[in-house]
TIZAVO-771176 format. One line per 3 residues: number of its first residue (from 1); for each residue x, y, z of C-alpha. Coordinates in Angstrom, 2 decimals. Layout:
NUM	X/Y/Z | ...;
//
This chain:
1	46.98/37.93/127.51 | 44.80/40.63/125.80 | 45.63/44.47/127.36;
4	42.25/44.75/127.36 | 41.33/41.59/129.30 | 43.44/43.14/132.43;
7	43.02/45.96/134.62 | 45.92/47.43/136.89 | 45.02/47.16/141.09;
10	46.47/49.51/143.66 | 46.49/49.86/147.15 | 46.10/52.82/148.33;
13	47.18/53.10/152.01 | 46.65/56.47/154.59 | 48.34/57.08/157.88;
16	45.09/58.38/159.49 | 47.72/59.89/162.07 | 49.48/61.84/159.95;
19	52.42/61.23/161.20 | 51.82/61.35/164.85 | 52.15/57.69/165.12;
22	56.04/57.85/164.00 | 56.38/60.48/166.58 | 54.99/59.17/169.47;
25	54.45/55.40/169.74 | 57.55/54.53/171.36 | 56.29/56.84/174.56;
28	53.12/55.95/174.13 | 52.95/52.12/173.52 | 56.56/51.24/174.13;
31	56.81/50.22/170.37 | 57.46/52.49/167.00 | 55.13/52.42/164.37;
34	54.96/54.35/161.53 | 51.48/55.12/161.14 | 48.23/54.35/161.96;
37	46.94/52.55/158.24 | 43.72/52.85/156.18 | 44.04/51.36/153.38;
40	42.00/51.08/150.02 | 41.87/49.20/146.79 | 41.42/50.98/142.96;
43	40.42/48.84/140.11 | 38.05/50.31/137.25 | 39.08/53.71/138.17;
46	37.32/53.90/141.63 | 38.50/53.46/145.40 | 36.90/50.74/147.35;
49	37.15/50.54/151.24 | 35.43/49.68/154.27 | 33.99/51.73/156.99;
52	31.44/51.72/159.61 | 28.82/52.41/157.13 | 29.85/49.16/154.72;
55	31.56/49.17/151.74 | 32.28/52.54/150.32 | 33.58/54.06/147.02;
58	35.00/57.38/145.70 | 37.43/58.22/142.40 | 40.78/57.38/143.40;
61	42.44/59.96/146.34 | 39.23/61.65/146.26 | 38.40/60.91/150.50;
64	38.71/63.80/152.89 | 41.82/61.94/153.30 | 43.63/63.27/149.92;
67	46.70/61.55/148.00 | 47.83/57.89/149.92 | 50.80/58.30/151.73;
70	51.93/55.77/149.61 | 50.53/52.94/146.82 | 51.28/49.69/146.42;
73	51.13/48.08/143.20 | 49.11/44.34/143.31 | 48.98/43.64/140.10;
76	46.53/42.54/137.51 | 43.63/41.32/137.50 | 41.11/40.09/134.85;
79	38.34/40.32/136.68 | 36.00/42.81/134.96 | 34.15/45.44/136.90;
82	30.60/43.57/136.55 | 32.04/40.60/138.21 | 33.82/42.87/140.63;
85	30.64/44.56/142.09 | 28.40/41.40/141.88 | 31.17/40.33/144.09;
88	31.31/43.70/146.06 | 27.51/43.64/146.43 | 27.33/39.63/148.29;
91	30.24/40.91/150.27 | 27.95/44.55/151.14 | 25.03/41.91/152.15;
94	27.44/39.63/154.17 | 31.10/39.72/155.03 | 31.13/43.51/154.72;
97	28.06/44.82/155.65 | 27.65/48.06/158.37 | 27.27/46.10/161.38;
100	30.22/43.90/160.86 | 32.76/46.78/160.98 | 35.16/46.54/164.22;
103	38.45/48.53/164.47 | 41.05/45.77/165.45 | 39.15/42.78/164.09;
106	37.25/43.19/160.97 | 37.94/46.85/159.13 | 39.15/48.75/156.08;
109	42.37/46.64/156.18 | 40.85/43.33/156.26 | 38.26/43.88/153.49;
112	41.13/45.79/151.38 | 43.30/42.00/152.19 | 40.24/39.86/150.78;
115	39.24/41.74/147.66 | 42.75/41.78/147.07 | 43.10/38.01/147.05;
118	40.10/37.45/145.57 | 41.63/40.07/142.44 | 45.25/38.97/142.28;
121	45.67/36.48/144.47 | 47.99/38.21/146.71 | 48.12/40.03/149.83;
124	48.27/43.02/151.24 | 51.28/44.02/153.49 | 51.82/42.18/156.51;
127	52.86/45.94/158.34 | 49.56/47.00/157.64 | 47.15/43.82/158.76;
130	49.31/43.29/161.79 | 48.91/46.88/163.08 | 45.48/45.97/164.99;
133	47.78/43.54/166.83 | 51.03/44.97/167.34 | 48.92/48.03/169.26;
136	46.72/45.46/171.51 | 49.70/43.43/172.88 | 50.73/46.39/174.73;
139	49.74/47.70/178.21 | 48.60/51.10/176.82 | 47.08/49.41/173.62;
142	44.87/47.22/176.08 | 43.72/49.71/178.44 | 42.81/51.95/175.62;
145	41.00/48.76/172.96 | 37.09/50.29/174.86 | 37.10/53.74/173.88;
148	38.89/52.30/170.12 | 36.46/49.53/170.07 | 33.78/52.48/169.57;
151	35.15/54.59/167.15 | 34.33/54.26/163.46 | 36.49/55.69/160.72;
154	34.95/56.72/157.99 | 36.79/59.04/155.23 | 33.86/59.09/152.96;
157	32.85/57.87/149.61 | 29.76/56.56/148.58 | 28.03/53.56/149.82;
160	27.77/50.70/147.03 | 24.39/49.34/147.93 | 23.15/53.38/148.22;
163	22.68/52.77/151.85 | 23.62/54.60/154.24;
//
Protein backbone atom coordinates (compact mmCIF):
# COMPACT_ATOMS: atom_id res chain seq x y z
CA UNK A 1 0.00 0.00 0.00
CA UNK A 2 1.32 3.43 -0.95
CA UNK A 3 1.90 5.57 2.16
CA UNK A 4 0.13 8.57 0.57
CA UNK A 5 -3.09 6.56 0.37
CA UNK A 6 -3.32 5.77 4.07
CA UNK A 7 -4.12 8.10 6.94
CA UNK A 8 -3.66 7.53 10.69
CA UNK A 9 -6.81 7.38 12.81
CA UNK A 10 -6.66 8.20 16.53
CA UNK A 11 -9.23 8.22 19.31
CA UNK A 12 -8.82 11.11 21.74
CA UNK A 13 -10.17 10.23 25.19
CA UNK A 14 -11.01 12.92 27.75
CA UNK A 15 -12.15 12.45 31.35
CA UNK A 16 -14.90 15.05 31.79
CA UNK A 17 -14.72 14.56 35.56
CA UNK A 18 -11.02 15.52 35.60
CA UNK A 19 -10.26 12.66 37.98
CA UNK A 20 -13.28 13.11 40.26
CA UNK A 21 -14.97 9.91 39.01
CA UNK A 22 -11.94 7.90 40.08
CA UNK A 23 -12.12 9.45 43.56
CA UNK A 24 -15.87 9.56 44.20
CA UNK A 25 -17.57 6.90 42.06
CA UNK A 26 -17.22 4.06 44.59
CA UNK A 27 -18.89 6.16 47.29
CA UNK A 28 -21.60 7.64 45.05
CA UNK A 29 -22.38 4.72 42.75
CA UNK A 30 -21.16 1.75 44.72
CA UNK A 31 -18.74 0.87 41.91
CA UNK A 32 -15.41 2.23 40.75
CA UNK A 33 -15.24 4.26 37.51
CA UNK A 34 -11.96 5.48 36.08
CA UNK A 35 -13.56 8.46 34.35
CA UNK A 36 -16.55 10.01 32.61
CA UNK A 37 -15.43 9.68 29.01
CA UNK A 38 -15.76 12.08 26.11
CA UNK A 39 -14.20 10.85 22.87
CA UNK A 40 -13.37 12.25 19.47
CA UNK A 41 -11.91 10.75 16.30
CA UNK A 42 -8.82 12.43 14.88
CA UNK A 43 -8.18 11.95 11.17
CA UNK A 44 -7.12 14.16 8.24
CA UNK A 45 -5.69 16.78 10.64
CA UNK A 46 -8.92 17.43 12.58
CA UNK A 47 -10.71 16.22 15.68
CA UNK A 48 -14.36 15.22 15.09
CA UNK A 49 -16.99 14.70 17.81
CA UNK A 50 -20.74 14.64 18.40
CA UNK A 51 -22.38 17.00 20.91
CA UNK A 52 -25.80 18.54 21.52
CA UNK A 53 -25.32 20.88 18.55
CA UNK A 54 -24.46 18.04 16.16
CA UNK A 55 -21.13 16.96 14.69
CA UNK A 56 -18.33 19.41 15.45
CA UNK A 57 -14.66 19.63 14.54
CA UNK A 58 -11.55 21.49 15.62
CA UNK A 59 -7.80 21.18 15.44
CA UNK A 60 -6.62 18.15 17.46
CA UNK A 61 -6.64 19.06 21.16
CA UNK A 62 -8.30 22.38 20.30
CA UNK A 63 -11.35 22.23 22.56
CA UNK A 64 -11.47 23.84 26.02
CA UNK A 65 -10.84 20.29 27.33
CA UNK A 66 -7.24 20.77 26.19
CA UNK A 67 -5.03 17.79 25.49
CA UNK A 68 -6.66 14.36 25.77
CA UNK A 69 -6.10 12.18 28.83
CA UNK A 70 -5.17 9.33 26.49
CA UNK A 71 -4.85 8.60 22.79
CA UNK A 72 -5.83 5.24 21.31
CA UNK A 73 -4.30 4.31 17.96
CA UNK A 74 -7.18 2.92 15.90
CA UNK A 75 -4.99 2.12 12.90
CA UNK A 76 -5.08 3.57 9.40
CA UNK A 77 -7.74 4.32 6.84
CA UNK A 78 -7.71 4.62 3.09
CA UNK A 79 -10.82 6.83 3.13
CA UNK A 80 -9.80 10.20 1.63
CA UNK A 81 -10.82 13.47 3.29
CA UNK A 82 -13.45 14.31 0.64
CA UNK A 83 -15.28 10.99 1.06
CA UNK A 84 -15.01 11.25 4.84
CA UNK A 85 -16.59 14.72 4.81
CA UNK A 86 -19.45 13.44 2.61
CA UNK A 87 -19.97 10.62 5.11
CA UNK A 88 -19.98 13.05 8.07
CA UNK A 89 -22.40 15.39 6.31
CA UNK A 90 -24.82 12.52 5.71
CA UNK A 91 -24.54 11.51 9.38
CA UNK A 92 -25.08 15.14 10.46
CA UNK A 93 -28.29 15.28 8.41
CA UNK A 94 -29.66 12.01 9.80
CA UNK A 95 -28.36 9.82 12.63
CA UNK A 96 -26.24 12.51 14.29
CA UNK A 97 -28.30 15.66 13.86
CA UNK A 98 -28.44 17.94 16.90
CA UNK A 99 -31.87 16.73 18.05
CA UNK A 100 -30.66 13.11 18.25
CA UNK A 101 -28.15 13.64 21.10
CA UNK A 102 -28.80 11.66 24.30
CA UNK A 103 -26.22 11.51 27.09
CA UNK A 104 -26.78 7.79 27.77
CA UNK A 105 -27.85 6.28 24.47
CA UNK A 106 -26.61 8.40 21.56
CA UNK A 107 -23.58 10.48 22.49
CA UNK A 108 -20.01 11.35 21.52
CA UNK A 109 -18.87 7.79 22.21
CA UNK A 110 -21.61 6.27 20.04
CA UNK A 111 -20.46 8.60 17.25
CA UNK A 112 -16.76 7.82 17.75
CA UNK A 113 -17.50 4.10 17.69
CA UNK A 114 -19.48 4.34 14.43
CA UNK A 115 -16.91 6.58 12.73
CA UNK A 116 -14.02 4.36 13.87
CA UNK A 117 -15.73 1.33 12.34
CA UNK A 118 -16.35 3.22 9.08
CA UNK A 119 -12.71 4.31 8.85
CA UNK A 120 -10.85 1.28 10.21
CA UNK A 121 -13.30 -1.57 10.81
CA UNK A 122 -12.40 -1.40 14.53
CA UNK A 123 -14.58 -0.45 17.50
CA UNK A 124 -13.47 1.90 20.25
CA UNK A 125 -12.61 0.29 23.64
CA UNK A 126 -15.58 -1.24 25.49
CA UNK A 127 -14.67 0.46 28.80
CA UNK A 128 -15.84 3.65 27.06
CA UNK A 129 -18.97 2.36 25.32
CA UNK A 130 -20.09 0.38 28.41
CA UNK A 131 -19.94 3.38 30.77
CA UNK A 132 -23.60 4.53 30.44
CA UNK A 133 -24.99 1.06 31.25
CA UNK A 134 -22.56 0.77 34.17
CA UNK A 135 -23.81 4.06 35.64
CA UNK A 136 -27.47 3.25 35.00
CA UNK A 137 -27.11 -0.17 36.62
CA UNK A 138 -26.73 1.55 40.00
CA UNK A 139 -29.57 2.96 42.15
CA UNK A 140 -27.85 6.37 42.23
CA UNK A 141 -27.45 6.34 38.43
CA UNK A 142 -31.16 5.59 38.04
CA UNK A 143 -32.05 8.38 40.48
CA UNK A 144 -29.87 10.86 38.59
CA UNK A 145 -31.04 9.83 35.11
CA UNK A 146 -33.75 12.52 34.70
CA UNK A 147 -31.22 15.23 35.56
CA UNK A 148 -28.43 13.70 33.46
CA UNK A 149 -30.75 13.22 30.46
CA UNK A 150 -31.18 17.00 30.33
CA UNK A 151 -27.43 17.66 30.08
CA UNK A 152 -25.83 18.56 26.76
CA UNK A 153 -22.05 18.29 26.69
CA UNK A 154 -20.31 20.68 24.32
CA UNK A 155 -16.56 21.06 24.49
CA UNK A 156 -16.55 23.59 21.63
CA UNK A 157 -15.41 23.33 18.04
CA UNK A 158 -17.21 24.27 14.84
CA UNK A 159 -20.29 22.51 13.56
CA UNK A 160 -19.35 20.68 10.36
CA UNK A 161 -22.58 21.73 8.61
CA UNK A 162 -22.07 25.38 9.61
CA UNK A 163 -25.27 25.33 11.67
CA UNK A 164 -25.61 26.11 15.36
